[in-house]
N, C-alpha and C positions, 0 to 999 in steps of 0.2 A: 754059519760061521760069522763071528763078530770081529770086524777088522778095526784096528786103531791106527792112527797116524800121528806122529809127533813132529811138529814143525814150528819154527819161530814165526811163520806167517799165519798160523792157525787162527789167530785172533781176528784176522780180517774176514774170515768166513767166505761166503759166496761172492762178496764184492770183488775179490781177487780175480774171479773168472772174467769179469767184464774188462779188465785191463789187459788180459792175455791177447786179445785180438789185435792189439797194436804192435805186437812184437814181430821180430824177424825170424825167419825159419833157421833152425840150427842145421848146418850141413851134415850129411852122413859121412862116415869115416872113409867110405870107399870111393870118394870123389877126389880128383886131383885138386890140390889146394890152389894151384895157379889159376884154375878155371872156375873157382867157386864164386857164385853170386848168391848173396844171402837174400833169397826171395823164395816164396812158395812155388813148388813145382807146378807147372801148368801142363798137365798131361791129359791127353784125350780120354774120354770115358769109353765110348764104344766106337770111336772113329776108325777109319780104315787104317790098316798097318802100312807103314812105308815099305815099298818094295826093297829087297835086299840089294838089288843091282842098281838102284837109283843113285845117280851121282850129280852133284852140283844142282840139286833141286829140279833136275829134268823130269818132266812128267812122263809117265808110262802111257803109251798109246792104248786107248780102250779098244776092245774088239768091235769091229763093224758088223753089220748085218750079214755081209758075205765076205769071206776070206778065200782067196784063190792062191794056190801055190803052183808055180810053173805056168806054161802056156801051151796052147795047142791041144791036139787030141791026146787023150790018156793022162792029162794033167790032173792033179789031185785038187778037188774042190771041197772045201769045208764050209758049211753054213752054220753060223752060231746065232743063238737067239739071246737077247738081253733078258735078264731076270726082271720081271715086273713085280714090284712089291705089292701090287694090287691083286696079284694072282690068288685065287682061292686056296691053292696049295700052300703058299707062303703064309697066309694068315690062318691056316687051319680052320677055315670056317665050318667045315663039316664036323670037326671035333669040338668046336667052341662051346656048344651047349653042354656037353658032358664035362668039359674042362671046368667051366664056371660052376656047374652044379657041384663038382667035387670041391672046388675052392670054398664055396659057401658052406658046404658040410664041414670042411677042414677048419675053417676059421672059428667055429663054435668051440673047438677044443681050447682056444686061447683067449676067450673073453674073460676079462678080469672082473672080479666082484665089485659092486658099487661101493663107493666110499673107502677104497683101499688106502687112500692117503690120510684118512681121518685118524686123529689120535696120535700124539707123540711127534717126534721128528724123524726124518725130514718132513717139512710141511709142504702144502701145495704151492705156497709162494716161493719157497726155495726151489722146488721142482721147476716152476715157471721161469725163474731166472736162469737156471741151469739149461733148460731147453733153448732159450733164446741165445745163450752163449754157444751151445752146440750147433745151432743154425749158422752162427758166424764162423765157427771152425769149419763146418761143412762147406761153406762158400769159399773160405780161404784155401782149403785143400782141393777144391774143384771136384768134389765127389758126386756120385750119381744120386738122384733123388731117392732111389730105393734104399740107399745106404742110410739116409737120414731117417726114413720111416722105420727101418729095422733097428736103428740105434734107439729110438724112443720106445719101441716095442720091448727091447731088451731091458732098458732102464725101468719101465713100468713093471715088468714081471719081477725084477729084482726088488723093487720098492714094495711090491705086494707082499713079499716074504717078511718084510720088517727086520731084515738082518743087517741092514746098512746103516751106519751111524751118520750123524750130520757132518762130521769131519771128513768122511770118506765119500761124500756125495759127488764132488767134482771128479774124484778118482774113478768112481763108478761110471760117470758120464763119458769120460774120455776113453775108458777101457771098453765101454759098450760100443763106441764108434770104432775103436780099433778092431773089435771082433766083427762088427757089421761090415767094415771095409774088406776084411778078409773073405767074407761070405759073398759080397756083391761086386767088388771092384776087379777090374783087370789090372789097372795100374794103381797100386795102393801106396799111401805114404809110408815112409820108414818109421819105425817105432820111436826114433829120436825126434821126429817131427811132433809126435804126440807129447813127448816129454817136454820139448821146448815150448810148445804152445801154451803150456800151463805155467810158464815162467820157471820151469825146473822145480816146481813144487812137489812133483812126483817123479820118481826115478823109473828107469826101464824095468828094474826088478819089481817095483810095486805094481806097474801096469800089467806085467806078465802074471804076477800073482793074482791080481783081480780078474784077469782074463780066465784063469783057471777056476776061480770061484764062480764066475758067471756060467761057464760051460758046464761045470759039474752041477750047479743049481738048476740049470735049464735042461739038463740031460742031453746037451748038444742038439736040441731041437729048436731050430731057428727058422722054420719053414712056414710061419704064418703069413698069409697073403696080406699085403697092405691095401689101403684104400686106393692107392694109385693104380694097382692092378685092375681093380673093378672099374675105376674111372676110365681107363683106356678101353675097356670092353663097352661101356656105355656110350663113349664118344663114337665108336664105330656103328653101334646100333642106331644112333640118332642122326649121324651125318652122312651115312653111306646108303641111304634108301634111294635107289634109282627111280622109283615111282614118284618120289616127292623131293624135287631139287631143293637143296639147302644153301643159304648164303654162307659159303665156306670161310670167308674173311671174318664175318661176324661171329661164326661159330668158333673160330680160332681164339678170339678174345674171350668169348663166354667160357670156353673150355679152360683157359688159363685162369680166369676168375674162379672157377670151381676148384682148380688146383690150389690157388692161394687160400681159399676158404678151408680146404682140406688140411692145409698145413697150419693154419691158424688154430685148428682143432687140436694140434699136437701140444699147444701151450697149456691146455686145460686138462687136468687129470680126469675130470668128469666124463670126457669124451672117450677115454680109454676103455670104458665099460660098454661102449656102443659097438656093435659089429662093424667091421671095416666096410663091408658091402653097403650097410645102411648109411655110413658116412659118405661114401662115394655117391650114392643115389641122392642124398640130401644136398650135398654140395652142388651137384649138377642141376637139380631142380631149382635151388636158390639162385644159381647163376643165370639160368634161363628166364627166371621171373624178373630179375633186376636188370638183365641185359638181353632184351628180346632179339631173337634170331629169325630172320625171314625164312619160312618153310618149316618152322618147328613151333607147334602149339604146346606151351608148358604143361597143360593138363593131359594132353595125349602123350606127351613125352614121359610124364610121371607114370602113366599106366604102362607104357612100353618098357621102361627100365625096371619097374617092379615085376612085370611079367618075365623079363629077361633073367633076373636073378631070383625069381620065385620068392620074393620078400613079402612080409606081412604088411598090408597097407597101413594099419593102425600104428605099427611100430615105426614105419617110415615117416608117417606124419609127425610122430613124436620126435623122431630124430631130426627132421627138418626144423622144427621149432627150437629144439635144444641147440643145434649147430648154428642157427641164425643168431641166437643170443650170445653164444660163445664167440662167434666170428665178429659180431658187432663190438662186443666188449674188448676183445683183444686187439682189434684194428684201431679202436679209438684211443686206447691207453697210450700215453706219451713216452714211456721209458723203454719198453721192450719192443724194439722196432726192426729187428733183424729180418723177419719175414716180409714186412712191409717194404723195406729197402730192397730186398732180394727181388721182389716182383715189380720193381720199377724198370727192370731190364726189358729191352725191346724183344729179346729172345723169348721172354715169358709173356709177351703180349702187353707189356706195361700194365699188367692187371691192377696193381695197386693205384695207378694213376686213374684208371677207369672207375675205381671205387670212390667216387666223389660223394659229397653230402647227400645228393639225391638218391644215389644207389644205396648208401648206408641207411637212409631213412626207410627204404623199401625192405632192406634186410632186417631192420629193427621191427618193422610191421610183421614180417613173417615170424619173428621170434615171439610175438604176442598172439599169434594165431591160435595156439592151443588154449590160451587163457580165455579167448573170446568164444570158443566153441562150447 
């Protein structure tokens, strides 16, 4: 389906997107006007729900190891046990091999053809500008990282069909995030937030219409695993080996550097044709090579993660080289810096701060690795 959009702002093209990040959130109609504050909602992603009976910010007492009701003989004694997130049952460690084997098999269904952005418009440059803006919107809305990855996945699958015009590119991007937030989020922004973040260039009706086009085109199948899913699997494999203690602090920084590298891959269309599991492996190996972690040998780690996801070594080597080139190029360029700024946060290990010139030189060297072999 070919969509068209008539607007007086159409001449500005994609440059309009970069101005949208400075705007203020448009309030929803169902909020009392006296209490409106024009700012983006800061709602928790997967945080604990506030107890219904909590008043005045009073904290609810957590259960202790032993709770006794009554006293003396015949009294009721109830013993409770805290849930330990390290328990094998919680992590599904016994099922993990089968789960990830299925995810590796399932991701092959969604691998895009190489060069899907070549020829005609929108171009790869337009896509890169759009993705950088979507990262800014993602940060502004305080969305989950899974939502960002799914947004770019939807965007690329739609661009592969070549049914979207240049004038509808931003509408596609914001609608893709609208769909992804419905799929991933517990607390999702109102549709008027998406309308307002585009400086009202697109109406609620247009966003809903594009949502319908997206879901019909993709047959409502949005279940492709992201590189983030595989990265979490690999982090457990490498950091939780009881026979080989690992410097957990250093690994925290290395893991966030790998996530930063994985998100830098989102900016380049060429990485959309690489399996997400290979991107996760490549990002982790690059991070361990440029930011050494005591207790982890990068070579042995590479063998371990390849074995864990049953990947092809030659394909992984090629992915490492390609991702290193893409990450170096996108981190060094001066204009599209949303991801770089995002990973300056201490919550994300100040990953971009750790990626200094020395680290970037190592990444560039890994990018040349395939050429030297």
